[in-house]
N, C-alpha and C positions, 0 to 999 in steps of 0.2 A: 216465607216458604213458597218459592216460585213453582214448585212441583205440585202444590196442593191445588186441586181444581177449584174454580170460583164457587161452585155449588157447595163445596165443603166449607169454604170461608163463610158463605151465607148461612149455612146450618149452624156453625159455631156462634155466629153473631146472634142468631135467633135464640139459641140456648142461653147465651150470656145475657141477653135482654130479659129472658124469662127469669133467670137467677136474680137479676137486679130487681125485677118486680116483686119477687118473693121477699126481698130484704126491705121493701118500703115500709111495712108496718113496724119495723124495728124500734123507732123512737118511742112509740106508745106502748111497747111491750113491757110487761112487768118482769124485769130481769135484773140480776146483779151484774153490773158492768165488770166488776172485778172477776167474777166467775167466767164471764165470756173472754176477758182478756187472758186470764190464766190458761184456760183451755186452748185458746188460739196459740199462745206461746208454746204450750206443751205439744200441740199438734205440729207446729212448724218445726220444732226441734226433733220430734220423732220422725217426721216425714224426711227431713234432711238426712238424719242418721240412717233411716231405712233404705233410702235410695242410694246412699253412698256404700253401705256395708251389708245390707240384707237383700239387695237386688229386688226389692219390692216396695210395697206401700204400707202404711201404718194406720189402721182404721180404729183401734180401741178408743182413742181420745174423741174422734168424731162421733162414734156411737154412744159414748158416755154423755157427750153434749146433747145428742138426740134424746136420751133418756132423762136428762136433767132440765133442759131449757125449752122455752117456747120455740116453735119452728123457725121464725126469722132469726133469732139469736143463735140457734144451733147451726143454721146454715152459714152465718157469718164466721163461725169458728174455722171453717174449712178454707176461707178465702185467703188470708195472709200467707199461710203455709204453702198452699198450692201455687200462689203467684211468685213466692220467693224461692221455692225448692229448686235444686239443681240435680239432675240425674247424672248417670255415668256417661251418657252420650250428649248429643247436641239438644239443648232445650231452647226452643224458639218462643218468642212472645205469643204466638198463636197457640202453641202447645200449653203454655201456662194459663192463658185465658180459658182455653177449653177445659183444662183440668180443674181450674177453680169453679167455673160455671157447672160442670158436671157434678162435682162433689157437692156444691151448694144445693142444687136441685135434689140430689139423692138424700142428703141429710135432712132437708126440709121435709121431704116425703116421709122419711122414717120418723121424724119427730112428730109430724102431724098425725100419723096413724097411731103412734104410741100414745099420744095425748087423747085421741078419740077413744081408745080402748081403756082409758083410766090407768095407764102405765105410770105416769108421774106421781100420782097419789100412792100407788103401790110401792114405788121406789122410796118415796119419802118415809113411808111407814115400815120399810124393810119387810114387806108382807110376802113371805115365801109360802107356797109356790105361785102366788097370784102375780108376781112380777114376770114370770117366765113367758106366759102367752103373749102379752103385749110386746115384750122385747123380741120374741121370736118373729111376730108379725112385722115389727119395725125392721128387723135385719133382713127379712124376705123382701120387703118394700125397697130397702136400700139396694139389694142385689138386682132386683128387677129394673130399677131406674138406671143403674150403672150399665147393665147389659143392654138395655134398650137404646140408650144414648150412644154407646159404643157401636152397636149394630147399625145405627143410623149413619154414623160416619163411614163405616166400612161399606155399607150399601151404596152410598153416594160415590165413594172413591173407586169402588170396583164394579159399579154398574150391576150389582147383584141383588136378588130379591131380598127384601128386608127380613122376611121370616127365616130364610136360610141362614143369613148372617147372624141373626139372633140366636138360632139354635147352635151355631158354632161358637158364639161368645159366651153365652150364659153359663155353660158347665164350669168355667173356670172360677166363677165367683162364690157359689154357696159354701163350699168347705172352708176356705180361709176366712171368709167374712163371718161365718158362724163362730169360729174360734175367737176372732176379734170381738164379736158381739158379746160372747160370755165375759171376756175381759172387760169390755166396756160396761156391762151390767154390774160387774163387781166393783168397778171404779165408781159408778153412779151411786150404788147402795152405800159404799163406804164414805163417799163424799157427803151424802145426806145424813150420815150417822153422827153421833157426838164426837167421833174421832176426826172428822173433817177432811179437807183436801189432802193433808199430809199423808194420812193412811191410804187414801186413794192412789197416791203416787206410787206406793209400794207395789201395786199391781203391774206397773209398767216394766219393772226390772225382770221378773221371770218371763214376761212376754218378749222382751228384747232378747234375752238369752236363748229362748226357744226359737225365735226367729233367726238368730245368728247360726244356731245349730242346723236348722233347716236350710238356710242359705249355703252353708258349707257343704251339706250333703248334695244340694242342687248343683253347686259348682263342680263338685267331684264327679257327679254323674254326667254333667256336660262335658267335662274333660275326657271321660270314658267314651262318650259318643263321638267326640271329635277325633280321638285316636282311632277309633274303628272306621270312621268316615274316611280319614286320610289313607288308611291301609286299603280300603275297598276301592277308592279312587285310583290309587296306584295300580291295583290289579286290573281295573277296567281300562286304564290307559295302555297297559301292556298287552292285554288280550282282548282285542275288540270283538272277538267272536262271542264272548260271554258277557257283554255289557248289560248291566241290570240283573244278571243271573244271581248274584250274591244276595241282593235284597229279597228276591223272590224266594230263594231257598230259606232265608231267615224267616219269612212270612209263613211258608209251609211248615217249617220246623215248629214254630209257635202254635200253629193249628193242631199238629200232632200232639205236642206236649200238653196243651190244654185238654184235648180229648182224653188223654191218659190220666187226667186229674193231677198233674204235677202242680206244686205250689208255685207262687209267683216268682220266687227266687230262681227255681230251676227253669221256668219258662223263659226268664231273662237270659239265663246261661245258654239255653238252646237257641235263642234268637242270635246271640253273639256267635255261637258256633256255626249256625247256618250262614251268617253274613261273612264270616271269615274262613269258611272251609277251604277256599281256593287261594288263600293268601300266599301259600307256598309257590304259586306261579311266579312270584317275584324273583325266585331263585332259578327259574328255568330260562334258558336263553330265548330271547324274543323271536329269533329266527325259527325256532321249533314251534312255538305257539302260533305263528302266523304262516307256517309253511303251507304252500298250496298243494304240493306234490305228496307222494307217499313218504311215510316215516320209516326209516330203517329200524331194525330191532334195537340197535344201540340208542337211537334217538327216542324210541318208545320207552326204554328203561330210564332215560334221563327224565322224561316227563313224569314217569311213575314215582320219581323221587319227591314230587311236589308236596305230598303230605308230610314227609319228614322235614323238608325245608320250612313248611308252614309252622310245624311244631317248634322248630328252633326259633323262628321269628317271634312267636308269641310266648316263648317259655318264661320270660321275665315279667309278663303282664299278669299280675296276681289277680286282678279282678275277674279275669276270664274263667277261673276255676276249671270245672269239668269241660268247658268248651275246648280246652287244649287237647284233651283225649279225643274229642270228636274230630278235630282238625287232623290229628295224626291217623285215625282209624276209619275215616268215613268211606274208604274204598275196600275195606275188609268185607268178606262174604260169609254168610252163615255156614256154608259148607267148607270153609277154610281155604278156598281157592282165590282169595283176594290178596291185596297187598296193603301196606308194605311188609307186614309180619306174618301173614297167613293165619291170623286168629280165626277161631270158629266158634259158633254158638254163643253161649253166654259169656265167653271170654272177651267178646267184643264189647266195649263199654256202651251202655244204654244210649248216651247222647250221640255216639257215632252211628248207632243203628237208626236213630231218628233222622239224622242228617242225610244218611245214605238214601233213604226213601225220598225225602224232600228234594235232594239233588237230582235223583233220577226222574222224578215227576216233572220238575221244571225243565230238565234237559229235553224231555219228550214233548212238552206242551208250549215251549217258547219258539218263536220264529228265528231261524238263523239264515245266514246268507246262502247256505248250501241246501236248505230244505225248509218246507213249511211246517208250521206247528201241527202236532197231532191234536185231535179232540181230547178233551179231558177224559171222556169215557173210555177211549181207546188206550190212553196212557194208564188209567186205573186197571184196566183188564190186563195189561202187560205186567203191571206190578203184581197183581194177584197170581199171574202165571209163574212169576219168579219168586213168590213168597215161599219160604221154607228152605230154598237152596241159596238164593242170593240175599233176599231181604227178610227181616224179621216180620212174621205174619201179624204180630200185634201192632207194629207201626203202620203196616199197610192198611189194616182194618181201621186204625184210628184215623188215618188220612181219608179213607173212604167215607167214614161216618162224618167227619168234620166237613168235607166238601158237600156231602149230601145235606148237611144242615145249613151251611153258610154260603156254599158256592165258592168259586175261585175268582177273586177280583184282584189280581196283583197290581201293585202300585206302578210297575213297569210292564208293559204288555208286549213289547218287542225289543229286540236288541239293536236299536238304531244308535248311531249311524252304522250301516252294514259295510263290511269290507267287501272288496270285489269278489265275485263268485270264483271259487278255485278252478284252476284249469283242469281239463280232463286228464286223468293219469295215463301213463303209457300202458300199452297193452300188457296184460299179465300182472300189473301192479294193483294195489289197493289204495284208494285215496286215504289221506291221513284222517279225514273226518267221517269216513264210512266203514272203517275196518271193524268187523265183529269178532276180532280174535279172542281166543280163550274159549272156555266151555260154553258161554252164552252165544248162541248163533240163531236166536229166534228173531221174530219180526220187529226188533227194536229199531230197525231202520238206521238212518244216517248217524244217529248219536250213539250207536252201540260201540263198545270198546271193551278192552279186557275187564271182565267183572260185570258185564251187562250194560243196561241202559245207563246213560249218564256217566261214561267213563272218564279217564283222566283229562280228556280235552274238554 
């Protein structure tokens, strides 16, 4: 791995040396070689299958070994499978050595703590609930060691503070490892029972099936994300004036939805709606989106078709659900003076009312080539002023509360790269990006358009 810094090579070598030192007492350890060999084969097979088909790793056998065997023997179980397994991508010798060493150290720590707490005796006696506390402590030790070693690699590779990388890495371990730990405990108890290893193997089948189902759901979600990312990138490439706008509107929509107490499914729908609300710009001629001079009434009407274009683009994407109605109606107004259908009040779908507020807020608070961003407080005051006529007051209040609690920390803070500043319009005309046409003529400034702040441009 030529791209790996030398300090990372040295770190991996140190961890590998430490793992070898932990295995040295193995010859004198009172352990069944047959049990070690069988567990090692099971782990190697499970790891190969998991990395090929489950897009993850397979810890139950390792943790069962930690609950059944002395620490050096439990650590050895991980080594053959880690060295021989092949992932879906490129697996270099350094990666294999690192994986083997990391798992050996983690399993050794789990087995050591489990033994100190009397866990092996409780497992042998099938003493419930006495087996739970030592097993839980061992699983926690396993997670801590894995996270700490991973954080060390990242800290060295990225020149980042170790504590910060540890806090980033650790949260991904406890939940899946806890589930694998329960399966490993069931394996260990059955292994020690009169039914023997054959009964213990039955635990792996439901674990594999559940892992496969989870992997399928993860792949489907990833496909959804990639679909949305491709659409957003296409919009950003076409309309450079709103680069990054979609992600920020999605973020603000999520804040509003959570403040309103919506469940996780609807929050996800609102995120999709915010991200894709301007996807209909793909159907608008690029020359209109990038026009520096004034728009004619006919050109304005073409741009105002983008919600309908967007709805047509996403009509066949079933996982978007209510997001489709938000894409179609996010420029409607509460007083019925919006577009494309002039809906009023409760006839406007709730997701559209959420996205309308999020869209206007970001339009006012993001920097564009033709004007500076407004302060958050000024944007919120403008939203309050337009609540009841243009925006749903519930959505405005929810955004105000959410920003008061969490602040506004958008992932994208400006719309770089910026296109050239628009040329000054001819006398008597109104620039395309500054026209406050329609009933809203207040201080929304440069982003005002038909329907108020955050118009079709």
